[in-house]
N, C-alpha and C positions, 0 to 999 in steps of 0.2 A: 694327557695326550702326546702324541708320538709326533717327532717333524715330518713336514713334507720333504721326499727327497726332490730336489730341482734341477735341472738339465738345463741348459741353457734355451732349447726348445720349451719345457718346461715353464722356464722363465718367462718368457715371451706370451706364453700361453697365461700366465701369472699375472702378468705386466696388465690386468685388465679391471678389477675390482673394488676400487675405492673412491673415497669423495675426499673435497678439497680440505687440508688439514690447513693451518696458518704456517704462512712461510717461516721461516727462520731468518735472524732478522742481519742477513749480510747484505753487503751495501750492493744497489745495482748498478751503479756508475761504474764500476771497474767493468760487471757485466756487460754493459751497455757498450762500452767501447770497445771490448773486446768484440761485441758482434758486429759493429757497425760496419765493416767492410764486408761481411757475409755472415748475418744470422744464423741461416738456415744449416750453414758448413758446422757453426758454433755450437749452437745446440745438437746435432747431429754428434759432434765429438763428444758432448759431455754423456748424452744417452749412451754410448759406447764405452766411455769411462767408468759409467755407473753400474754398467754390464761386468764389466772386470774387478771392479770394487766390490759387487756383489757377490760374484763367485768367487772372490777370495777373502769371500765372509766380513768385507769393511762394510758393515752396513750404515751407519753412522754419515760414511764418505760417499757411499753410494746414493743414500738419501739425498744429502747437499746437491750431489754432481743433477741430480734427478729433479730437483726441486729448481734450480739455476736453469736446466734447460725448459722446463715447463713456464718458468718465467718469460723465456724467448718468444715460447711460441705462442703467451698468453699476448706477449707485446708486439710481435708481427703478424698475429688474428690467423695464424694454422692451429684450427680448431680441430681437423682430424688429428695431430701430433700432440697437441694440448689433451686430446682425451688419452691418446696412449701415453702419453707423460704421467699424467695422472693413474695410470695405472701401474707405473713402474714405482711411483710415490708408496703407491699401498703397497707394493711388494716390498720396499723397504719397511716400512711402518710394521708390517706383518712379521717380518724378520725380528723385529725389535721388539715385536709382543704391546704393540700401542692400538690396540682393535678399532679403539672407536673410531681412532684418523684412519684405518683402512678401509671400514665400511664409509666414512665420510669421501673418501677419496673415490672409492670405486662408483659411489652414488653419482656424485658429479660427472666422470667419466660417462656413465649410461647416460645420462642429461646429455651430454654433447655430441654423443652418438645417435641418439634418436632425431636431436636436433639435426642433423645434417643429413641423418638417413643413411649412415655408413653400417650395413648390417652386420659384416663382418668383425667391427668394431664394437658393435652392441652385443655380439654372441661372447665375446671375448669379454666383457664389461659383466655380462650376466654370470658366466663360468667365475669369475673374480670375488662378484658378489657371494655366490654359493662356497667360495672357500673361505671367504669372510665369515661369512655365519656357521661353519662347519667348525670353524676353532672356537667360535661361541657355543656351540652345543644347540643349535636352532635348527635341528634337522627338518624339520618340512618344510619350513624356509628355503633352505637350501635344495631340497628338492624342486619348490616352484621355480626357482632360478635356473637349475637347470634344467628343467625340461622345456624352457622357455628358449634356452641358450639352443637345446637340440635340436627344435625345431627353427630354429634360424639357420644352423649349421645345415640341414636338410634341405633348408630352402635355396640356400646358395651353393649346396653340393659340394661344401665343404668335407672332406670323408675323412681325413685325418683329424679334424676339429670335432668330425659325429663320433671318431672312437673314443678320443679325449674325454668327453661329455658323457658317453656311456659308461666307462669305467668310473666317475667320477659318482655320475648317478646311482651305480651301483654300490659306492661306499657311503653314500647317505642309507639307502635301504639297509647295509649292514649294520649300520648304528641304531637302526630301527629295527634291530634286530629281522627285520624279513629276509631271512636268507637265501630261499630259494630265488624270489624275484632278483635278489642281489647277483647271486650268481648266473642267473641269465641275461645279465643287461653286460657282465662282465665275459661272458662267453662272446656274447655280440660285439664288444668293443674287441677282444683279440681277432675276432674274425676278419673284421675290416681292416684292421691292422696289417693282418698278413695278406689279406686281398691285395692292398695296395701299395705291400711291400716298403712299409712307412718306414723312417727314419726310428719314428717314436717311439716303437713297438716295445722298445727297452724300456724308456720312459715309462708306460702305462703300465709294464708288467711290475715295474721296482714299484712306482705310485699305489699300488694295487696289493702288496704285499700282507695290508692289513686286513684287506678281503679275503685273501686267500688264507690267512691264520684261522677263519671260522673254520675251513673245511680239510688245511692238512694235518698229518702229525707234526709236531715239533722238530723230530728229527729232518723230514721232509725240507721245512720251515728253513732249517738250518745251512742247509746248502744253500737254497735262496740267497737269505740274508747273505752267506760268505760271499755269492757270487759280486751281489751288489757292494760290499766292502771291497771286496777289491778291485773292481772297477772304479770305485770314489776314490780310492788312493791311488791308481793310476793317472787319476785326471786331475788329482790334488783337487777333488770337492770336498771342503772340509763339512760343509753340510751334511752331505749324502753319508759320508763318513760316520758323524755323529748317529744320523738315522740307521744305518744298517747295525753300529756298534749296539744301539737301545733295544732293536728288534732283536739280537742275538742273545742280549740279554734276557729280556722277557720269555725268550723259546727256553731258555735253560733252567728260567725260575719256574716255568711250567712243568718240564722234566724231573725238577726235585733236584736238580743241581745248582744248587745254592750259591757257592762258592764261586763256581764259573758266571754266574749270574752279574755277581756281584763286581768280578775282573770286566767284563764287557760294560756295564754300566759305568763303572768310575771311569774306563777312559771314554762313554760318549761325555759323562758330566764335565769332564777336562776339556774336551772341545765347546762343548756347550757356553761354558762358561768363558772359554777364549773368543767367541764369535759372538758372545753377547746375547744367546738365545736363552731369556728368562725358561719360556715354555717348557723346553727342551732339558732345563737342568732342574725344574722342578720334576718334570715326570722321571727321569732319572734317579733322583733322590728317594723319589717313592719306590721303586722298585729295589731300589738297595736296601730302606730303610726296613720294607715286608720281607726281603730276603734274609735280613739279618734277625728279625721275627721268627722266621721257620728256624733259622740256628740256634734260636733260645738266647739269642745275645742282646738280650732287650734294652739294655741303654744304648749301645750303640744304634741300635735301632729307633729309638724315640729322640737322638740327636738329627740325624738324618730326615725322619719324618717331621719334626716340627721346622726344620731347616725348610723342608720340599712345603710346606704350608703357608710359610713364610714370602717364600718366592711368588707361590700363586698368589697371596694377596694382594701383592707387589704390582700384578698385571690389572686388578678390578679399580683402582681409583678414578682413572678417566673416562669409565664406559659410561651408559645410561644404565638407567633402572633395569630394564629389562633386561641389558644385557649381558647384567651382571648377576640378574639371576641365571638367567642361560650358562653362562661360563661357568658359573657355580656348579651346576649339576653335571659340568664335566670332573669336576675337579673333587668330590666327594669321598672316595675311597682314602684316600688320604687324611683326613679326618677320622676315618671308621678304621685304619688303621693305628694310625696313634692312640687312638681311645683303647682299641686291644692291647696295644702295647703295655700303656698305662694300666691297665687292670691287670696284665701278668707283673708290673713291679708292685702291684698292690697299692698305686698311687690314684685311688680314685674319687679323691677329690680333685685331683689335676685332670683327671678324665672327664668328670663332671665340665672343667673350663672349655676342655676342648670340644666337647658336644656343643653347648651353647654356643662356643666361638663358628662351630659347624653349622650354624643354622639362623636363616632369615637374616644374615648380612647385609644383602642390598636394603631390606626392608627397615633395618635398624640404621644406615647410612641415609637414608632416605627420610625419616623419621628426625634424627638428629639436625639434617638440613633445615628442616621445615621450623622446628623449635628454634634453633638460630634465627633462621629469619624473620619470625612473627617475634620471638625476645627483643631485636634491632628496634622492629616497627614499631610493637607495644609497648615493650618497656623499656625501650631506650637504653639497652647495656644493661639494666639494672640485677641481671644475674649472669652467672657465670655460662661459659661456651658449654654446650653438650658433648663430652666426648664420646667417641665411637669406639674405644680402645675396648679389647673384649674383657668381658666381667671378670676380675676373679674371686676365689671362693670367699673371700671378705666380705668382695658386694653382694654377691648371692643371699649369703647369711641376712647381711642387710637387709635388701630387699624384700626376704621374708620376713622378718619383724614389721618390715615399713606396712607391707599387705595386710600384715595379721592375720597371714593364712599356709597352708603347707602348700609347699610347692612340688608337684611331680612330673620328673622329666626322662621321656623316655627315647631311648637312641637302641635304633636297630643295625646293629653291627656286623652284619654275614649269617653268619647261625644263630645268634643270641642276641636275646634284647634286656640291655642294660636301663636300670629303674635308680633315678637318685629321688629320695626324697628329703625335701629341706624344710623341718619344723618352724613355726616362728620364734622359737628357744634358738636357733643358730643350727641348731642337730642337723647333721647330714647323715643319711644312710643309705648304702647302696645293695642292690639286690642284680644278681645275673639269672636269667632266665635264657636254659638252652630249648629251643625250637625244634630240634629233630627235625629238620626236615620241614617242618610245616610252614607255612606259606600264611605270613599273617595278612599280608593284601587280600589273597584268597577268603581266608576266614572272614573276612570284615566285608566282603561283598557278599559272601553266601549269607551271613547274618542279616546284613540290612536288607536283601534280596526276601529272607524268610520272615521279616517283620514288615513287609511290605513297602523297603524303602524305594524299591524298582518297579512297583505295578501295584496300583491306586486299587484300596478294596482286595488285599491279597486274599486267596482262600486257603493260605497255610495252617495248619491247623496249630495250635498253641504249643503242643510239646517239640514241637519240629522248630520251633521259633525258638523254644527256653534251650534246645541244644546250642545254639551257636551262641546265644548269650552266654550261657556255662563255662563254653569255651574260651568265650575273650575274657570273663571275668578269673577263669584259672589262670590264664597266662600274664594279663593286667594287674587285677586286685589283689588276687588270693596272695600274690607272694609279698607283697604289702600291708596286707590287711591290718596286720597289729599295728604299724607306723601311723594308720591313720587316725586323725583327730573321733573321741569317742563322742562329743556334743554336734548332733546332726544340724547344728545351727553356724558352726567352724566351717570355714571356708577350705576348699580344695582346688587349687588351680593346675590343672592339668596342662603338660607343653608336650602334645604329640609329636609324632615325626612320621613323614608319608603319609602311607594309608591309614592309620591312626586318628588323623583326622578326621576321618571319615565315621570312625566308631561311636555307637550310640553309647555313651557312657554313661549315662541317669538309667539304662535299662540294661546295664549288666548285671548278670544274676547269679547270687551266691547259692550255697548247695543248702540256705536252709529257705528257698524262693523268696528270696528279698531283693529288690532292685536297688541298686547302690542309690538313686534319689533319696528311696527310704531311709537312708541312713548318713547323707552327704549332701553339702550343700556345695555344688560344682558350676564352673566356669572354668574356662581355656584360655589358650595365649599362645601366640608363633612362639616367643620365647620368652624366657625371662628377661632379657634385655628390652625387648618389645614393649612388655607388661610395663618396666619399669618408665621407658620415655613415654608413654601414654599417659603415666602418673604425673611423670613430670611436666607435661604439658599444660597440665588443665589448671594450674593458676593462671597462666597467659590468657586463656579464654575467659573475654568479658561476660559478665553477669546480668546482660541485659535483655537475655533471649527470653520472650515469653511465648510465643506461638507454638502451638501444636498443629503440625501440618500433617493431616492423615489424606492417603489416597488411597482409593479404591477401584478397581476394574476398570481403567482407563480404556478409552476406545482405542483397538489395539493396532498397531502398526504390522508392517510385513515385512516378513525376513525370508532371505533362502540361505542354505548353509552350503551351494557349491556354485560355480560358474554355469553347470549344466540345469540345474532347477530355479523353475521360474520364483519368484516370491509368493509366500503365501501369508493369509493374514492369520495372527495367532487367534485360540479361542477365545473368548469371552469368560470370565469368572465371575457370574451371577454369587457364587457364594464371598466372594471377595469384596464387593459392592456390598452385599447386608455387614459383614466384619467391619467395615471402615465406617457405616453410620451408625453401628454398635460403640466402636471406639470412640468417636467423633463425639458422642453423647457423653462419657463422659468428662471429656476435657470440654465441655461444651463448647465445642466449633463446627463450623459445616466442614463435610469431606467435601473433598475433588474428584468425582466423578467422571467417567464419559470422556466427551470433548472437553471439560476443565480440568482434566488431569493433562495437561501439554507440556510437553518438556519445558516451553519457556517457563509458563507458570510457575512449574516446580524447582525449577533452578532460580527464578527469581525469590520464592520465599523460604527456600531450604536456607539460605545464610541467617536469618534472623529467625529460625524455628530451634526452639527447647526440644522437643521431642519430632524425631520424622518417623512416620508408620508407613510403609510402602507394602498396599496389599494386591499385586499384578505380577506377572510373570517376571523370574528371573533368567538370564539369558546364560549359561555359563560356558560355552564356546565359542571358537572362532564364527561371525556371524558376516552376509553380505545383507546391507540393506538396501530396499525397493527403489531409492533415489540413484545408486549407482547401476544399475541394470544396465543402462545407454552409455556408460562411460567409458567402455573396456577394459582389456583384463588386468591393465595396470591398478586401474581403481577400486577395482575386483580386489586385487592382493594386499594393497590398503586397507579394504575395509576389514581382510582378515585379521589384520593386527589386533583388534578388540579383544578382552578377554574377556567377556561379561558383560550384562548392559542389564538396565532394569527399562522393560515395557511401559512406555509412556502413550499418551495420545497424539499421535503426529499432525503435523501442519502445511501448510501449503511452503513454507519454510525450512523445515526440518523433519524426519524421519520420525522422531516420535521414541529413539533409543539413547537414554542415557547409559553412555559407556564406561566403564572402570574409569580407563584414562582421562574421561572428562571431568569424573568426581574427586579424582586426589588432585588434582591444584586448585581446589577452592578450599577457601579458609570458613568451616562451620562451627558453628557456638553450640551444636547440638549438643545434650548430654547424653542422647541416646537416640538409635537408628534400628528402627525392628524392619528385618525384612521378611515379609509373613509368609511369601509366595514359595512356592515350590525350589527345592535344591538352593536356594540364596546362600549356602553357607558352602557351598561345592564350588569349584574352579579346579583351574590346572596345580596339580600337587608338585611342587618342587623343592628344593634344599631350602628354599627360601620359605618356606611354608604353604599356603594355599593362596595362589595368585587369584586373585576374583575379585567381587564387590565388598567383602568386609575390609581386605586389605586397603582399599580405596577409601571409605570412608577412616577408617583410622587415620591413615595420611593424609586428610583432610580435615584433622584433627577433632572428630568426634571420639571420644575415650571407651565407649561401650556398644557393640553392635548384635544385635538379637539375630541369628540365622537360622533358617529351619535345612536340615539334611537331606530332608526328601517330602514329598508332597503328602501333606496331611489333608484327610474329609475336612469339608469346609466347615461342617458344625463344628469338631473336634477343636480346628483353628479357631474360629471364633470364640468359643468358650474358653479357651485356654488364653487366650489374648485378655480378653474383658477380666478373667481372674487378675491375670499380671498386672496388667493398670491399675486394678482396684485394689491389688495389695500394695501396689507401689505408692500412687495416691494418699494411704494411709499414713504415709512416711517413717510409719515404723521398722521396714523392712530395707533392704539393701536390694538390689536387681536380680542379683545370685540367690538371694531367700527368696524375693518377691517370684519369680520364675520355679524355685524350688514349690513353694505352696499351692502354685499353680499346679505346677505336675500333679502333686499328690491330691489334690482336689480330684482333676480327670482319673486321674487312676481308681479313685475311690467308686468310681462313676465307669470307666473301662478299664480292665485291667489291660487289657492288648494295648503293647506300648506302642506301636504304629499309631496312635490316639494323642498320644503326648511328648515321646522322646527324641521326636524330632528336632527342634529345638536346642538353641546352645548359645550359651553369650560368651562373646570374645570380648576381653580387654580390662577394664578396671568394673568393680560390682557397684562401689560407691555412686 
């Protein structure tokens, strides 16, 4: 990620989007003594002092000055200046890479501006929140904040502010690769700036070099960056100087002039370290490492890239789980670069360590914290603290032995697919598959669509289905086929990445027309370390849960997908109701159906359930719930945060949607959760894995989650589930083996994989 260029005007515009962090422990008594005569003047002096310190790249000093000013404004009750000071504080935290405190400061400022009805300051706070979330890589959220700010600037006729927001909105669309939309907004921004002869025009242009990068040739960009560098040096603005240098380095990198790229990036790196910008430091190290790789100086490349990873990782600890996930998605290239470099050095085991280190990090930290919390409460410190340190090769081998399974980890590295096979014996094998321009994402989508994953009762012919399944088998399985166990009862645990989480592994077809499930027992995990943590967590769960909770076809809630659409009731699922009745009969219990399957009832029963079976709609994307329809757009924005939910019966007091964020904090004792509704295994694909329902249940303590990757015909779902539970209750098979046998039984009746290949076991098999 590149540094933003900050002029004084841009700074003032920057100073408005954070929430209140904890104040440092400076003594307030001397400050009160200073301010007693004229506190307003003292606060103003501190603000100006902070601006000067910030422009001199003295970010910690600027932070302290602005925090002191904030304290004065809070003491004398000047709410408007308190809001502005919170923006300043957020800007300082942004420069120091403390993004959680940035967001907190800006949110607090926004709340105050709305309380005092100061529309100009509200627009500023919104644009700052957009900038903060841009740094975190949450571009949809960025756009929402920018749009709100844009509406206010137009309402109050702030033309300069409108130009600035339009430029930033263009950047956000550029990051989403909507380049035409981005360029249109950029042109609108420049037109307004020229119309009003704005002094900020230069700042707007410079701040949008990242956008221009998408449209201009590197040689044209170099001229712009050189102008920016000259201005930065004339004004002695070290932050802008670093920004210009790193962009010059990137431009020369694109031209293949790697020595020049290194020269400019080294200069930028020195300034980044001088001013304490960790984000800029990591970005320069990454480009330097990539340049050394292209010069075939692999050892030099590996040193820089590993350091870049360490710096990036230092930025994440204080973030929330959601923000850790999003900022990681902006940093994934450095992990790919280092894997590629280590493979070039023939250090494939070390490359596996980096591949593992570069996935599900937020999930690992979340699970580790939950295990530590529970161990203190349940076992009173009788187990050792759980480490979140990246796994070593030796630890990965130990996990394969403990699981008594073959681990297969995939890593998509630019135009190559890396595959590691870790056997229970500890043997590690590595294979590299050249994709030759093939897009795994497109192939997975095409294959899923062909087998009916995108449309119920697909009319695609079997031969067409088989073609995609064979292509995926050729890429994912054939290169390692000889390394996989020959005993079909021995488990393979796939560790996918990105679009491969949606690949129908059981249905992959070999040249002899045998499905993978016919030869192997299969399960998946977000990462090897997550798999290990779910295993370690199992002994903590008290074994006193006995209830089997079965839910089918609740009275459906209403949802909407955006502000403009009215909420509509989800469709009833009579097939799910029949499924629940038959599953409940196997377990000698009564299913919860219709109004009985309310959110309140389900949440009361889940903590004591041994098995939880939910046959209802699973919602994948962000959504809006019925009760929020009259609460205004800010409430809609809040509702958009839920990444998936389970549809349950609404009541007068709740909307009937059990969201992923509501599930995650629970302490569940269940050995297994089955989500048999359509698409429950999907969610937002990130560097942290699939963000959705399965992740939330594992976080809540469930070691095994069975999900569906697409909508399966009702009869097939019910039949498969009945066979699965029957196999499981006999006690001879683990969960993965029970699922395989159910699939094989269905396969004998219906060869079409649409009927049986959708289900995936995530986590533990035992």
